[in-house]
VEXDREN-2710 file (C-alpha; in Angstrom, 1 decimal):
% VEXDREN-2710
k/r/px/py/pz
1/UNK/-82.9/-76.6/44.0
2/UNK/-79.6/-75.1/43.2
3/UNK/-76.7/-77.5/43.2
4/UNK/-74.0/-75.0/42.4
5/UNK/-73.4/-71.3/42.5
6/UNK/-74.4/-69.5/39.3
7/UNK/-71.7/-67.6/37.6
8/UNK/-72.4/-63.9/37.2
9/UNK/-71.9/-62.3/33.9
10/UNK/-68.6/-60.6/33.3
11/UNK/-66.7/-62.7/35.9
12/UNK/-63.5/-64.6/35.3
13/UNK/-62.6/-67.7/37.3
14/UNK/-58.9/-66.9/37.4
15/UNK/-57.9/-63.5/38.7
16/UNK/-56.1/-61.3/36.2
17/UNK/-52.7/-59.9/37.1
18/UNK/-52.9/-56.4/38.5
19/UNK/-51.5/-53.6/36.4
20/UNK/-52.6/-52.0/33.2
21/UNK/-52.5/-52.6/29.5
22/UNK/-48.9/-52.9/28.4
23/UNK/-47.0/-53.5/25.2
24/UNK/-45.1/-56.7/24.5
25/UNK/-41.5/-56.4/25.6
26/UNK/-38.3/-58.1/24.7
27/UNK/-37.8/-61.2/26.8
28/UNK/-41.4/-61.7/28.3
29/UNK/-44.9/-62.2/27.0
30/UNK/-47.8/-59.8/27.5
31/UNK/-51.4/-60.3/26.6
32/UNK/-54.0/-57.8/25.4
33/UNK/-55.9/-56.0/28.2
34/UNK/-54.8/-58.7/30.7
35/UNK/-57.9/-60.8/30.2
36/UNK/-56.3/-64.2/29.6
37/UNK/-56.1/-66.3/32.8
38/UNK/-52.6/-66.7/34.3
39/UNK/-52.4/-70.4/33.6
40/UNK/-53.2/-70.1/30.0
41/UNK/-51.0/-67.1/29.0
42/UNK/-48.5/-67.7/26.2
43/UNK/-44.8/-67.5/27.2
44/UNK/-42.5/-65.9/24.7
45/UNK/-38.9/-67.1/24.5
46/UNK/-36.6/-64.9/26.5
47/UNK/-34.2/-62.9/24.4
48/UNK/-30.8/-63.0/26.0
49/UNK/-27.3/-61.6/25.2
50/UNK/-26.4/-65.0/23.8
51/UNK/-29.4/-64.9/21.4
52/UNK/-28.5/-61.4/20.3
53/UNK/-25.0/-62.6/19.7
54/UNK/-26.3/-65.4/17.4
55/UNK/-28.4/-62.8/15.6
56/UNK/-25.3/-60.6/15.2
57/UNK/-23.4/-63.5/13.6
58/UNK/-26.4/-64.3/11.4
59/UNK/-26.4/-60.6/10.1
60/UNK/-22.7/-60.9/9.3
61/UNK/-23.2/-64.2/7.5
62/UNK/-26.0/-62.7/5.4
63/UNK/-23.9/-59.8/4.3
64/UNK/-20.9/-62.1/3.4
65/UNK/-23.2/-64.3/1.4
66/UNK/-24.4/-61.3/-0.6
67/UNK/-20.8/-60.3/-1.2
68/UNK/-19.9/-63.8/-2.4
69/UNK/-22.9/-63.8/-4.7
70/UNK/-21.4/-60.9/-6.7
71/UNK/-17.7/-61.7/-7.0
72/UNK/-17.1/-58.8/-9.5
73/UNK/-17.1/-56.5/-6.5
74/UNK/-13.7/-57.9/-5.6
75/UNK/-12.2/-56.8/-8.8
76/UNK/-12.8/-53.2/-7.8
77/UNK/-10.9/-54.0/-4.6
78/UNK/-7.8/-54.8/-6.7
79/UNK/-8.1/-51.9/-9.1
80/UNK/-9.3/-48.7/-7.3
81/UNK/-7.0/-48.9/-4.3
82/UNK/-4.0/-48.8/-6.6
83/UNK/-5.1/-46.5/-9.4
84/UNK/-6.7/-43.6/-7.5
85/UNK/-3.8/-42.9/-5.1
86/UNK/-1.2/-43.6/-7.8
87/UNK/-2.6/-40.7/-9.9
88/UNK/-1.9/-38.3/-7.0
89/UNK/1.5/-39.7/-6.4
90/UNK/2.5/-39.3/-10.0
91/UNK/1.2/-35.7/-10.1
92/UNK/3.1/-34.8/-6.9
93/UNK/6.3/-36.2/-8.3
94/UNK/5.8/-34.3/-11.6
95/UNK/5.1/-31.0/-9.8
96/UNK/8.2/-31.4/-7.5
97/UNK/10.5/-32.4/-10.4
98/UNK/12.5/-34.4/-7.9
99/UNK/14.0/-31.1/-6.7
100/UNK/15.5/-31.5/-3.3
101/UNK/14.1/-28.2/-2.2
102/UNK/10.6/-29.3/-3.0
103/UNK/11.2/-32.5/-1.1
104/UNK/12.5/-30.6/1.9
105/UNK/9.5/-28.3/1.8
106/UNK/7.2/-31.3/1.7
107/UNK/9.0/-32.9/4.7
108/UNK/8.8/-29.7/6.7
109/UNK/5.0/-29.7/6.4
110/UNK/4.2/-33.4/6.5
111/UNK/7.0/-34.8/8.6
112/UNK/8.1/-37.4/5.9
113/UNK/9.7/-37.3/2.5
114/UNK/7.7/-40.3/1.2
115/UNK/5.1/-38.7/-1.1
116/UNK/3.8/-42.1/-2.2
117/UNK/3.4/-43.4/1.4
118/UNK/1.8/-40.1/2.5
119/UNK/-0.8/-40.3/-0.3
120/UNK/-1.5/-44.0/0.0
121/UNK/-2.2/-43.9/3.7
122/UNK/-4.7/-41.1/3.2
123/UNK/-6.4/-43.0/0.4
124/UNK/-6.6/-46.1/2.6
125/UNK/-9.0/-44.1/4.8
126/UNK/-10.9/-43.0/1.7
127/UNK/-11.3/-46.5/0.5
128/UNK/-12.4/-47.7/4.0
129/UNK/-14.9/-44.9/4.2
130/UNK/-16.3/-45.8/0.8
131/UNK/-16.7/-49.4/1.9
132/UNK/-18.5/-48.3/5.0
133/UNK/-20.9/-45.9/3.2
134/UNK/-21.7/-48.1/0.2
135/UNK/-21.9/-51.3/2.3
136/UNK/-23.4/-51.1/5.8
137/UNK/-24.3/-47.5/5.3
138/UNK/-26.9/-48.5/2.7
139/UNK/-27.9/-51.8/4.3
140/UNK/-31.1/-50.5/6.0
141/UNK/-32.2/-48.7/2.9
142/UNK/-31.6/-51.7/0.7
143/UNK/-33.7/-53.8/3.1
144/UNK/-36.5/-51.2/2.7
145/UNK/-36.3/-51.4/-1.1
146/UNK/-36.5/-55.2/-1.0
147/UNK/-39.5/-55.0/1.3
148/UNK/-37.8/-57.0/4.1
149/UNK/-37.1/-54.2/6.6
150/UNK/-40.5/-54.4/8.3
151/UNK/-40.0/-58.2/8.8
152/UNK/-36.6/-57.5/10.4
153/UNK/-38.2/-55.0/12.8
154/UNK/-40.7/-57.5/14.1
155/UNK/-38.0/-60.0/15.2
156/UNK/-37.2/-60.1/18.9
157/UNK/-33.5/-59.4/18.3
158/UNK/-32.0/-56.1/19.4
159/UNK/-32.1/-53.2/17.1
160/UNK/-28.3/-52.8/17.6
161/UNK/-27.9/-56.0/15.6
162/UNK/-29.6/-54.4/12.6
163/UNK/-27.5/-51.2/13.0
164/UNK/-24.1/-52.6/13.8
165/UNK/-24.2/-56.1/12.3
166/UNK/-23.6/-55.3/8.7
167/UNK/-20.4/-53.2/9.3
168/UNK/-18.6/-56.1/10.8
169/UNK/-19.0/-58.1/7.5
170/UNK/-17.1/-55.5/5.6
171/UNK/-14.0/-55.4/7.8
172/UNK/-12.5/-58.3/5.8
173/UNK/-12.9/-56.3/2.6
174/UNK/-11.3/-53.3/4.1
175/UNK/-8.4/-55.4/5.4
176/UNK/-8.0/-56.9/2.0
177/UNK/-7.7/-53.5/0.4
178/UNK/-5.1/-52.4/3.0
179/UNK/-3.0/-55.4/2.0
180/UNK/-3.3/-54.6/-1.7
181/UNK/-2.2/-51.0/-1.1
182/UNK/0.8/-52.1/1.1
183/UNK/1.9/-54.5/-1.7
184/UNK/1.5/-51.8/-4.3
185/UNK/3.5/-49.3/-2.3
186/UNK/6.4/-51.9/-2.2
187/UNK/6.3/-53.1/-5.8
188/UNK/5.4/-49.9/-7.6
189/UNK/7.0/-47.1/-5.6
190/UNK/9.7/-49.0/-3.5
191/UNK/8.3/-47.9/-0.2
192/UNK/9.0/-50.7/2.3
193/UNK/7.1/-50.7/5.6
194/UNK/8.8/-52.3/8.6
195/UNK/7.0/-55.2/10.3
196/UNK/6.9/-53.4/13.6
197/UNK/5.3/-50.4/11.9
198/UNK/2.7/-52.6/10.4
199/UNK/1.8/-54.0/13.8
200/UNK/1.4/-50.5/15.2
201/UNK/-0.7/-49.5/12.3
202/UNK/-2.9/-52.5/13.0
203/UNK/-3.4/-51.3/16.5
204/UNK/-4.4/-47.9/15.1
205/UNK/-6.9/-49.6/12.8
206/UNK/-8.5/-51.5/15.7
207/UNK/-9.0/-48.3/17.6
208/UNK/-10.6/-46.7/14.6
209/UNK/-13.1/-49.5/14.1
210/UNK/-15.7/-48.0/16.6
211/UNK/-15.5/-44.6/14.8
212/UNK/-16.1/-46.3/11.4
213/UNK/-19.0/-48.3/12.9
214/UNK/-20.5/-45.1/14.2
215/UNK/-20.1/-43.2/10.9
216/UNK/-21.7/-46.1/9.0
217/UNK/-24.6/-46.6/11.4
218/UNK/-25.3/-42.8/11.5
219/UNK/-25.2/-42.7/7.7
220/UNK/-27.5/-45.7/7.5
221/UNK/-30.1/-43.9/9.7
222/UNK/-29.9/-40.8/7.6
223/UNK/-30.2/-42.7/4.3
224/UNK/-33.2/-44.6/5.7
225/UNK/-34.9/-41.4/6.7
226/UNK/-34.2/-39.5/3.5
227/UNK/-34.5/-42.4/1.0
228/UNK/-31.5/-41.1/-1.0
229/UNK/-28.1/-42.9/-1.2
230/UNK/-25.9/-41.8/-4.1
231/UNK/-25.8/-38.1/-3.4
232/UNK/-25.4/-38.6/0.3
233/UNK/-22.4/-40.9/-0.3
234/UNK/-20.7/-38.3/-2.5
235/UNK/-21.4/-35.5/0.0
236/UNK/-20.0/-37.4/3.0
237/UNK/-16.9/-38.7/1.2
238/UNK/-16.2/-35.2/-0.1
239/UNK/-16.7/-33.7/3.4
240/UNK/-14.2/-36.1/5.0
241/UNK/-11.8/-35.8/2.1
242/UNK/-11.7/-32.0/2.5
243/UNK/-11.3/-31.8/6.3
244/UNK/-9.4/-35.0/7.2
245/UNK/-6.3/-34.5/5.1
246/UNK/-6.6/-37.4/2.7
247/UNK/-4.1/-36.0/0.1
248/UNK/-2.6/-33.1/2.1
249/UNK/-1.8/-32.2/5.7
250/UNK/-4.5/-30.4/7.6
251/UNK/-2.0/-27.6/8.6
252/UNK/-2.6/-26.1/5.2
253/UNK/-6.3/-25.6/6.0
254/UNK/-7.6/-22.3/7.5
255/UNK/-8.2/-22.1/11.2
256/UNK/-12.0/-22.7/11.0
257/UNK/-11.4/-25.8/8.9
258/UNK/-8.8/-27.2/11.2
259/UNK/-11.3/-26.7/14.1
260/UNK/-13.7/-28.9/12.3
261/UNK/-11.0/-31.5/11.5
262/UNK/-10.1/-31.8/15.1
263/UNK/-13.6/-33.3/16.0
264/UNK/-13.6/-35.8/13.1
265/UNK/-12.3/-39.3/14.0
266/UNK/-10.8/-40.0/10.6
267/UNK/-8.4/-37.1/11.0
268/UNK/-6.7/-38.9/13.9
269/UNK/-6.6/-42.2/12.0
270/UNK/-4.8/-40.6/9.1
271/UNK/-2.3/-38.7/11.2
272/UNK/-1.5/-41.6/13.5
273/UNK/-1.2/-44.1/10.7
274/UNK/1.2/-41.9/8.9
275/UNK/3.1/-41.3/12.1
276/UNK/3.7/-45.0/12.8
277/UNK/4.2/-46.2/9.2
278/UNK/6.3/-43.3/7.8
279/UNK/7.8/-41.5/10.8
280/UNK/8.5/-44.5/13.0
281/UNK/6.5/-43.2/15.9
282/UNK/5.7/-45.6/18.8
283/UNK/2.2/-46.0/20.1
284/UNK/3.3/-44.5/23.4
285/UNK/4.0/-41.2/21.6
286/UNK/0.4/-41.1/20.3
287/UNK/-1.6/-42.0/23.4
288/UNK/-3.4/-38.7/23.5
289/UNK/-4.4/-38.9/19.9
290/UNK/-5.5/-42.6/20.2
291/UNK/-7.5/-41.8/23.3
292/UNK/-9.3/-39.0/21.5
293/UNK/-9.9/-41.3/18.5
294/UNK/-11.5/-44.0/20.7
295/UNK/-13.6/-41.5/22.6
296/UNK/-14.9/-39.9/19.4
297/UNK/-15.6/-43.4/18.0
298/UNK/-17.7/-44.4/21.0
299/UNK/-19.5/-41.1/20.9
300/UNK/-20.3/-41.6/17.3
301/UNK/-21.8/-45.1/18.1
302/UNK/-23.9/-43.6/20.9
303/UNK/-25.1/-40.8/18.6
304/UNK/-26.0/-43.3/15.9
305/UNK/-28.0/-45.5/18.3
306/UNK/-29.9/-42.5/19.6
307/UNK/-30.7/-41.3/16.0
308/UNK/-31.8/-44.7/15.0
309/UNK/-34.2/-44.9/18.0
310/UNK/-35.7/-41.6/17.1
311/UNK/-36.0/-42.6/13.4
312/UNK/-37.6/-45.9/14.3
313/UNK/-40.3/-44.2/16.4
314/UNK/-41.0/-41.8/13.5
315/UNK/-41.1/-44.7/11.1
316/UNK/-43.7/-46.6/13.2
317/UNK/-46.0/-43.6/13.3
318/UNK/-45.7/-42.9/9.6
319/UNK/-45.5/-46.5/8.3
320/UNK/-42.2/-45.6/6.6
321/UNK/-40.7/-49.1/7.2
322/UNK/-42.9/-50.7/4.5
323/UNK/-42.9/-47.8/2.2
324/UNK/-40.5/-47.5/-0.8
END
C-alpha cells in the first residue's frame, strides 16, 4: 500500500519565482538560476541613499586619515603657494621697471594694476588643480597598486562614492592654501583684499567645486585605465596653464587657443575671481560667466561618471581591477 504520494525526480516542493537568471542588484537579493525556494532565499540589506551617504563620509575620513599620517605634506602647502607665484611677480616687476607706461599697458590688458594680485589668483587655481590631480585624481590608481581596488568594487555602495568621495577630503587643503596665499599677498606685497571681495570670491569657489570634482574624477578614470600618473599630471597641468590664463590674460592667445579656453571651466574661475578680488565686480555682473561655469562643471561630472562606467565594464572583462 502507498501511504503518500511519491515525489517525482526533478520536482521542487516550492514553486520558483518566474523570470530568468539575473545578476545580483544593489538593494535586493538574487539567487543563482532561481532554484532556491522562496521561503529560504537570503535577503541582502537594502542599499539606500542614507547608506551611500555614510559610505561617502567614510571615504572622506579615510583620505583625511592618510593625509594626517603624513604631516610633511602640509609643509608643502606653506611653501609652494608662496614661492611659485612670487617668482613670477618679481619677474614682472623687474621687466616693468616700475614704469607708469608699463603699468598702464598691463591695466589695459588685464583690467587691474595689481601684478601680484593678478598672478597669485592665477596660481591659486594652479595649486588647487595640483591638489585635485595628485590627490583624488590618483586615488583609484593608488587603490589598485595597494591591491584593495577589487575589494572596494564588490561592496554594495554606489560607484559614485568611489569616484567623488576622495575629492571632498581635499577641499580643506585647498582652502588652507587659499588662506596662505591671501596672507602672503598682504604681508609680502601689500595687496589688501576687502572682506566683501573675499565673500564674493568664496561664492565663486563654491560654484567651481563641481568643475574640479569632474576634472579630478575624469583624470582618475584615465589614470586607472592607463596605469600612469606622473606624466599625465604634468600634461594636464601644463594644458590648463597654457589655455586658462594662469599667469597672463587669455586675450593674448591666438583665436584658436581662446576658443579652447572658452570651454574649460578653470578659465571662468580665474577670470571671475580676479574680477571680484581685484576689480571690485559684483556677483550680479558675472551671472553669465558663473552660469557657464556651473553648467560646465556639471557636464564634467556627468562625463566622468559615464567614462568611469565604461572603464569599469572593460575592467571586469579584462580583470584589470586586480592587476598592477
